[in-house]
C-alpha positions as CSV (number, residue, x, y, z in Angstrom):
1,X,124.7,120.7,123.6
2,X,121.7,122.3,124.8
3,X,119.8,123.0,121.6
4,X,119.6,121.7,118.2
5,X,121.2,123.3,115.3
6,X,118.8,124.9,112.8
7,X,119.9,124.8,109.1
8,X,118.8,126.2,106.1
9,X,118.4,123.9,102.9
10,X,118.5,126.4,100.4
11,X,121.9,126.0,99.5
12,X,121.4,122.5,98.7
13,X,119.4,123.7,95.8
14,X,121.7,126.1,94.6
15,X,123.4,126.0,91.1
16,X,126.8,126.7,92.7
17,X,128.7,123.8,93.6
18,X,130.8,125.6,96.8
19,X,126.9,126.6,98.3
20,X,125.9,122.9,98.2
21,X,129.0,121.6,99.8
22,X,128.8,124.4,102.5
23,X,125.0,123.3,103.7
24,X,126.4,119.6,103.6
25,X,129.1,120.3,105.7
26,X,126.6,122.0,108.1
27,X,124.7,118.9,108.0
28,X,127.6,116.3,108.2
29,X,128.7,118.3,111.4
30,X,125.2,118.3,112.8
31,X,124.7,114.3,112.0
32,X,128.4,113.6,113.5
33,X,128.0,115.5,116.6
34,X,124.1,115.3,117.5
35,X,122.2,113.3,115.8
36,X,119.6,115.6,115.1
37,X,118.9,119.3,113.2
38,X,116.0,121.5,112.2
39,X,115.3,122.2,108.4
40,X,114.3,125.5,107.2
41,X,114.1,126.7,103.8
42,X,112.9,123.1,102.9
43,X,110.5,123.9,100.2
44,X,106.8,122.4,101.5
45,X,104.4,124.9,101.6
46,X,103.4,126.1,104.9
47,X,99.5,125.3,103.6
48,X,100.5,122.0,102.5
49,X,102.1,121.1,106.1
50,X,98.9,122.5,107.8
51,X,96.6,120.8,105.4
52,X,98.4,117.3,106.4
53,X,97.5,118.4,110.1
54,X,93.9,119.1,109.4
55,X,94.1,115.7,107.9
56,X,95.3,113.7,111.0
57,X,92.9,115.2,113.3
58,X,89.9,114.5,110.6
59,X,91.3,110.4,110.7
60,X,91.6,110.4,114.3
61,X,88.3,111.9,115.2
62,X,86.9,108.8,113.2
63,X,84.7,106.5,115.6
64,X,86.6,103.4,116.6
65,X,84.5,101.4,114.0
66,X,85.9,103.1,111.2
67,X,89.3,102.7,112.1
68,X,89.5,99.3,113.0
69,X,89.1,98.0,109.7
70,X,92.5,99.6,109.1
71,X,94.2,98.0,111.3
72,X,98.2,97.8,110.9
73,X,97.5,94.6,112.2
74,X,96.0,93.4,109.3
75,X,98.6,94.7,107.3
76,X,102.2,92.6,107.1
77,X,103.5,95.9,105.4
78,X,103.7,98.2,108.5
79,X,100.7,100.2,106.9
80,X,97.1,101.4,108.7
81,X,95.7,102.3,111.8
82,X,97.7,101.7,115.6
83,X,95.4,101.8,118.3
84,X,96.2,103.3,121.6
85,X,98.6,101.3,123.6
86,X,99.4,98.9,120.9
87,X,103.3,99.8,120.4
88,X,105.8,99.4,122.6
89,X,109.2,101.7,121.2
90,X,110.8,100.9,124.3
91,X,109.5,97.4,125.2
92,X,111.1,97.3,128.7
93,X,109.0,100.1,129.7
94,X,105.7,99.2,128.3
95,X,103.1,100.1,125.8
96,X,103.0,104.2,124.3
97,X,99.9,105.8,125.0
98,X,99.5,107.1,121.5
99,X,97.7,106.6,118.4
100,X,99.2,106.5,114.9
101,X,98.4,106.0,111.4
102,X,101.0,104.7,108.6
103,X,100.7,105.4,104.6
104,X,103.5,103.9,102.5
105,X,103.9,104.2,98.6
106,X,100.8,103.8,96.9
107,X,101.1,100.7,95.3
108,X,97.7,99.3,93.2
109,X,96.6,96.0,94.3
110,X,97.9,94.5,90.7
111,X,101.3,95.6,91.0
112,X,104.0,93.1,90.6
113,X,105.7,93.6,93.8
114,X,102.2,93.5,95.4
115,X,101.3,89.9,93.5
116,X,104.4,88.4,94.6
117,X,103.7,89.6,98.2
118,X,107.3,91.5,98.6
119,X,108.1,92.7,102.1
120,X,106.8,96.3,102.4
121,X,105.1,96.3,99.1
122,X,101.7,96.2,100.3
123,X,98.5,98.3,99.5
124,X,97.9,101.5,101.6
125,X,94.5,101.4,103.8
126,X,92.2,104.5,103.4
127,X,89.9,106.3,105.4
128,X,86.4,107.0,104.6
129,X,86.8,110.9,104.0
130,X,86.3,112.0,101.0
131,X,89.5,113.8,99.3
132,X,91.7,112.5,102.1
133,X,93.6,109.9,100.1
134,X,95.0,112.5,97.4
135,X,96.0,115.2,99.9
136,X,97.7,112.6,102.0
137,X,99.6,111.7,98.8
138,X,100.6,115.4,98.1
139,X,102.3,115.9,101.4
140,X,103.9,112.3,100.9
141,X,105.4,113.0,97.8
142,X,106.5,116.5,99.1
143,X,108.6,114.7,101.8
144,X,109.9,112.1,99.8
145,X,111.5,114.8,97.5
146,X,112.7,116.5,100.5
147,X,114.2,113.5,101.9
148,X,116.3,113.0,98.2
149,X,117.3,116.2,98.5
150,X,118.7,115.9,102.2
151,X,120.6,112.6,100.8
152,X,122.2,114.6,98.1
153,X,124.1,116.5,101.2
154,X,124.7,113.4,103.3
155,X,126.6,112.1,100.1
156,X,128.6,115.4,99.7
157,X,129.4,115.8,103.5
158,X,130.5,111.6,103.1
159,X,132.9,112.7,100.4
160,X,130.8,110.6,98.1
161,X,129.5,111.2,94.6
162,X,126.4,113.8,94.9
163,X,124.0,111.0,93.7
164,X,125.6,108.1,95.5
165,X,122.1,107.5,97.4
166,X,119.7,107.9,94.3
167,X,120.0,104.7,92.7
168,X,119.1,103.2,96.6
169,X,115.8,105.7,96.5
170,X,114.2,105.0,93.1
171,X,111.2,103.2,95.2
172,X,112.6,103.3,98.7
173,X,110.8,102.3,101.9
174,X,108.8,105.1,102.8
175,X,106.3,105.7,105.7
176,X,104.2,108.8,106.3
177,X,102.8,108.6,110.0
178,X,99.9,110.6,111.7
179,X,100.6,110.4,115.4
180,X,98.0,111.9,117.8
181,X,98.9,112.1,121.7
182,X,95.8,112.7,124.6
183,X,96.9,114.8,127.0
184,X,98.2,112.9,129.7
185,X,100.9,114.6,131.8
186,X,100.4,113.6,135.5
187,X,98.6,110.5,134.8
188,X,101.6,108.2,133.8
189,X,104.6,107.3,135.9
190,X,106.7,106.8,132.8
191,X,108.5,110.2,131.5
192,X,108.8,108.3,128.2
193,X,104.9,107.4,128.2
194,X,104.2,109.2,125.5
195,X,106.6,107.7,123.1
196,X,109.2,105.1,124.7
197,X,112.7,106.1,124.6
198,X,113.8,104.8,121.4
199,X,116.3,105.7,117.9
200,X,114.3,105.9,114.6
201,X,115.3,102.8,112.2
202,X,115.6,104.0,109.3
203,X,118.2,106.6,107.3
204,X,116.3,110.1,107.8
205,X,113.2,111.3,109.7
206,X,111.6,114.5,108.5
207,X,109.1,115.3,111.3
208,X,106.7,118.3,111.6
209,X,105.5,119.0,115.0
210,X,102.4,121.8,116.6
211,X,103.4,123.5,119.5
212,X,102.2,121.3,122.1
213,X,105.8,120.1,123.9
214,X,107.0,116.6,124.3
215,X,110.0,116.0,122.3
216,X,113.0,115.2,123.8
217,X,116.7,114.1,122.6
218,X,119.5,112.9,124.7
219,X,122.4,114.9,124.3
220,X,126.3,113.6,124.4
221,X,126.5,114.6,128.3
222,X,123.3,112.1,129.3
223,X,121.0,114.9,129.2
224,X,117.3,115.3,128.1
225,X,117.1,118.5,126.3
226,X,113.8,119.8,124.6
227,X,113.4,120.3,121.2
228,X,110.3,122.7,120.9
229,X,108.4,123.4,117.7
230,X,110.3,126.1,115.4
231,X,107.9,127.8,113.0
232,X,108.4,126.7,109.6
233,X,111.1,124.3,110.2
234,X,111.0,120.4,110.5
235,X,112.8,118.1,113.1
236,X,115.3,115.9,111.1
237,X,117.3,113.1,112.4
238,X,119.3,110.0,111.5
239,X,118.2,106.8,112.0
240,X,120.2,103.2,112.7
241,X,120.2,102.0,109.2
242,X,122.1,105.4,107.9
243,X,124.5,105.1,111.3
244,X,125.1,101.5,110.2
245,X,125.7,102.3,106.8
246,X,128.4,105.0,107.4
247,X,130.1,102.6,110.4
248,X,129.0,105.0,112.7
249,X,130.1,108.2,111.3
250,X,126.9,109.7,111.7
251,X,125.0,109.0,114.9
252,X,121.2,107.9,115.6
253,X,120.2,109.4,118.6
254,X,118.0,108.5,121.3
255,X,114.4,110.3,121.9
256,X,111.4,110.2,123.4
257,X,107.9,112.2,124.1
258,X,106.9,112.9,127.6
259,X,103.1,112.8,128.0
260,X,101.7,116.1,127.2
261,X,99.9,118.5,129.0
262,X,97.3,119.0,125.7
263,X,96.7,117.2,123.2
264,X,99.6,116.8,120.4
265,X,99.8,115.9,116.7
266,X,102.7,115.5,115.2
267,X,103.4,114.1,111.7
268,X,106.8,111.9,111.0
269,X,108.2,111.3,107.3
270,X,110.4,108.4,107.8
271,X,112.7,107.5,104.8
272,X,114.6,104.2,104.1
273,X,116.2,103.3,100.8
274,X,115.0,100.4,98.5
275,X,114.2,97.3,100.0
276,X,116.5,95.3,98.0
277,X,119.5,97.5,98.7
278,X,122.3,96.3,100.6
279,X,123.6,98.3,103.6
280,X,127.4,97.7,103.6
281,X,129.6,100.4,105.4
282,X,132.4,99.1,103.0
283,X,130.5,101.5,100.4
284,X,130.8,104.6,102.5
285,X,133.8,104.3,104.5
286,X,136.1,101.6,102.5
287,X,139.0,102.5,104.8
288,X,137.3,101.4,108.2
289,X,136.5,97.7,109.6
290,X,133.0,97.2,109.1
291,X,131.3,97.3,112.5
292,X,128.4,95.6,111.3
293,X,127.5,92.5,108.6
294,X,126.0,93.8,105.1
295,X,122.0,93.7,105.4
296,X,119.1,94.5,103.0
297,X,117.0,97.2,104.3
298,X,114.0,95.3,104.6
299,X,115.7,92.3,106.3
300,X,116.9,95.2,109.1
301,X,113.3,97.1,108.9
302,X,111.4,93.8,109.6
303,X,113.8,92.7,112.8
304,X,113.1,96.5,114.2
305,X,109.6,96.3,113.6
306,X,109.2,92.7,114.7
307,X,110.2,94.0,118.4
308,X,108.0,96.5,118.5
309,X,105.0,95.5,117.9
310,X,103.6,91.9,119.7
311,X,101.4,91.3,116.4
312,X,104.7,90.9,114.4
313,X,106.2,89.2,116.7
314,X,103.5,86.4,117.0
């Protein structure tokens, strides 16, 4: 593998079951062999995608005194602003040179789950920019709908009922993450100095990129290959939770971001399932011996985040 497959998702929205199954088979092949694919014909308008990048630039241009009250360190629910060098995706290598901002499902402060302090059921932090919240949530909701569509493809490919995952995606843990990488090529010794070598934690990631190079994927031959910007396409990849759920049928692939030559922006949408959903491979591959113990989505995600952020470990 020297490049990532490009898959049109139009077939997943077809009324023809054969077309849906054919597209699902393409997805399944990519998920088994590569763990990454480009998604085209995804249904999210270009202006919505570009608008999200405009929001990211507005956010990160705020002065530090406006971003500090939004700090992720103030939220136990993985929401808010991540300052430069506060994250260690590869703890053995050190801190990443990037800043980020996380948005989750927009619960009101009086929602029963928020009042009960349930994990990953907190309120969002919003920057002091007029209209920013509603535009960000519009992009969030587009990505959530796309993630549900992709999961129908997974269900078909895995031989499950087409709507198997829908019951696990009624109110899922979903995180929209805006990222800014400063120009740092030649200034860092680490090849993964912008974002440390890692695999994602959840079910599927839907990533929008700008035209600045940086993302690399480790293929099955142990070679790093570039994942360049493809106009109109998202870069999608399988996360560790879905790999675990499928008993390693689908693969979660290591990737990294090299220090970019120019300022780089990307926007990731991480889709898990409902926090109380039990991730148990016997549901998906009942004829195989489980490689992993059952665990709830919230418990699994918390364990991974605790290893990424010093403030959570403490």
